[in-house]
C-alpha positions in Angstrom: -37.4 44.6 89.9 -34.6 43.8 87.5 -32.5 46.3 85.7 -32.9 46.4 81.9 -30.2 44.7 79.9 -28.1 47.2 78.2 -28.3 47.1 74.3 -24.8 47.4 72.7 -24.6 50.3 70.4 -23.4 49.2 67.0 -21.8 51.6 64.6 -21.4 51.4 60.8 -19.3 48.4 59.5 -15.6 49.2 59.5 -14.0 49.7 56.1 -11.4 47.1 55.1 -7.9 48.3 55.6 -5.5 49.1 52.8 -3.6 45.9 53.7 -6.7 43.7 53.3 -7.4 45.2 49.9 -3.9 44.6 48.8 -3.9 41.1 50.0 -7.1 40.3 48.1 -5.8 41.8 45.0 -2.6 39.7 45.2 -4.7 36.5 45.8 -6.8 37.3 42.7 -3.8 37.9 40.5 -2.2 34.7 41.8 -5.3 32.7 40.9 -5.4 34.2 37.4 -1.7 33.3 36.9 -2.2 29.7 38.0 -5.2 29.4 35.6 -3.2 30.9 32.7 -0.2 28.5 33.4 -2.6 25.5 33.5 -4.1 26.5 30.1 -0.7 27.0 28.5 0.5 23.6 29.8 -2.7 21.9 28.5 -2.2 23.5 25.1 1.5 22.5 24.9 0.6 18.9 25.9 -2.0 18.8 23.2 0.4 20.0 20.5 3.0 17.3 21.3 1.3 14.7 19.0 1.5 17.3 16.2 5.3 17.2 16.5 5.1 13.4 15.9 3.1 13.9 12.8 5.5 16.5 11.4 8.4 14.3 12.1 6.8 11.5 10.1 6.1 14.0 7.3 9.7 14.9 7.3 10.6 11.3 6.9 8.2 10.9 4.0 9.7 14.0 2.4 13.0 12.2 2.5 11.4 9.2 0.7 10.2 11.6 -2.0 13.7 13.0 -2.4 15.2 9.5 -2.7 12.5 8.1 -5.1 14.0 6.5 -8.2 10.9 6.0 -10.3 7.8 8.1 -11.1 5.7 5.5 -9.3 7.7 5.8 -6.1 7.6 9.5 -6.3 3.9 9.6 -6.8 3.4 7.3 -3.8 5.7 9.5 -1.6 3.8 12.6 -2.7 0.4 11.1 -1.7 1.8 10.0 1.7 3.3 13.3 2.3 0.1 15.2 1.4 -1.9 13.0 3.8 0.6 13.7 6.6 0.4 17.5 6.0 -3.4 17.3 6.0 -3.5 15.3 9.2 -1.1 17.8 10.9 -3.3 20.8 9.9 -6.5 18.9 11.0 -4.9 18.3 14.4 -3.8 21.9 14.8 -7.1 23.4 13.7 -9.0 21.0 16.1 -6.8 22.1 19.1 -7.2 25.8 18.2 -11.0 25.3 18.0 -10.9 23.9 21.6 -9.4 27.2 22.7 -11.9 29.2 20.7 -9.4 30.1 18.0 -11.1 29.8 14.5 -10.2 30.9 11.0 -12.1 33.8 9.5 -13.1 32.1 6.2 -13.0 35.5 4.4 -13.4 34.2 0.8 -16.6 35.5 -0.7 -17.1 38.2 1.9 -16.6 41.9 1.5 -13.2 43.1 2.5 -13.3 44.6 6.0 -10.4 46.8 6.9 -10.8 46.0 10.6 -10.2 42.3 10.0 -8.3 42.1 6.7 -5.4 43.7 4.9 -5.7 43.9 1.1 -2.4 42.7 -0.5 -3.6 42.4 -4.1 -6.4 42.9 -6.6 -7.6 40.8 -9.5 -10.2 41.6 -12.2 -13.3 39.5 -12.0 -16.3 39.8 -14.3 -18.9 38.5 -11.9 -17.8 39.2 -8.3 -18.7 42.6 -6.8 -15.9 45.1 -6.3 -14.1 44.5 -3.0 -15.1 40.8 -2.7 -12.4 38.6 -1.2 -11.2 36.1 -3.9 -8.6 34.3 -1.9 -6.6 34.5 1.3 -2.8 34.7 1.0 -2.5 34.5 4.8 -5.4 33.1 6.8 -6.9 35.3 9.5 -7.9 34.0 12.9 -10.3 35.1 15.6 -10.0 34.4 19.4 -13.6 34.4 20.4 -15.0 37.7 19.2 -11.6 39.4 19.0 -9.2 39.5 16.1 -6.2 37.3 16.8 -4.5 37.9 13.4 -5.7 39.9 10.3 -6.2 38.1 7.1 -4.1 39.1 4.0 -6.5 38.9 1.0 -6.7 39.4 -2.7 -10.0 41.2 -3.7 -12.0 41.5 -6.9 -12.0 44.7 -9.0 -14.2 45.3 -12.1 -12.8 44.0 -15.4 -12.5 40.9 -17.5 -11.0 37.7 -16.1 -7.2 37.3 -16.8 -6.2 35.1 -19.7 -5.0 31.6 -18.8 -1.3 31.1 -18.9 0.4 28.8 -21.5 0.0 25.1 -21.2 3.2 23.0 -20.8 4.0 20.6 -23.6 3.1 16.9 -23.1 5.7 14.6 -21.6 6.2 10.9 -21.6 6.0 9.2 -18.2 9.1 7.5 -16.8 7.4 4.2 -16.2 7.0 3.6 -19.9 3.4 4.7 -20.0 1.7 6.6 -22.8 2.2 10.3 -23.3 0.4 12.8 -21.2 -2.9 14.3 -22.4 -2.6 17.1 -24.9 -5.1 20.0 -24.6 -7.7 20.3 -27.4 -6.7 22.5 -30.3 -3.0 21.8 -29.9 -0.9 19.4 -32.0 1.3 16.9 -30.2 5.0 17.6 -30.7 6.5 14.9 -33.0 9.9 13.4 -32.0 12.9 14.3 -34.2 14.1 11.4 -36.3 17.7 10.4 -35.8 20.0 8.0 -37.6 21.6 5.0 -36.0 25.0 6.6 -36.1 23.6 9.7 -34.4 22.2 7.6 -31.6 25.5 5.7 -31.3 23.9 2.3 -31.6 26.0 -0.7 -32.7 25.4 -2.1 -36.2 23.4 -5.3 -36.6 25.4 -8.5 -37.2 23.9 -8.8 -40.7 25.0 -5.3 -41.6 28.5 -6.0 -40.4 28.7 -9.1 -42.6 27.4 -7.2 -45.6 30.0 -4.5 -45.0 32.9 -7.0 -44.9 31.6 -8.8 -48.0 31.7 -5.6 -50.0 35.3 -5.0 -49.0 36.4 -8.4 -50.1 
C-alpha cells in the first residue's frame, strides 16, 4: 500500500514589495515621458514648413516696400496676403491634428468660463451678451480650454453711425479717379496759372513777347 502524496499547502499570494511598486511607477513615468517627447518632436517637424512660408512672406513684404508703382504694390499685396493665408491654413491644420481647435465664438452667448469680455457695442438686432467679434481667438484642446477668447459683445441700443468717408483719389497709374459715394460731390481741382506751375512759355508766346518789345 502506497503512502498518499502530500499536498503542498499554499497561502495567500504575497504582496509586491515597495521596491517593485516603485520600479513599476518609474517605468510608467518613463514611457509617458518618451511618448510626450515623440509628440513634441513630431509637432516641431510639422511646423518647419511653416517657417519656410513665413520666410517667403517676409520676402514678399520687402517687395511691397520696394514697389515703385501702384500696380507693383497691388501685386505685392495680393502675393503677401496669399502667403499669410497659406501660413495660417498650415498652422490650423497641424493644430487640428493634435486636437487643438478654435472656439468660433461669434454669434454665441458670452460664456465667462471660456471667454473674457474686452468690449461692448450697441446692436439693434443681436441679443444682449451675444459675441459680435473676437479680438483674440480662443482655442480648445479636446474638451478643455487651452486659451480663453477675448470678445466684444452686443448690448441694447442703436447701431453706431458709420465713420466719415475718405475723399476720392486719382490712381498713380494714370487711371480714372476713385468712386465717390452717392450724395457727395467730387472735389474739383484748384485752377492754377502757368506761372504758378512754373511751366516754360510756349515758343509762340516768346516770339510775341519779343515783338512787342521791339
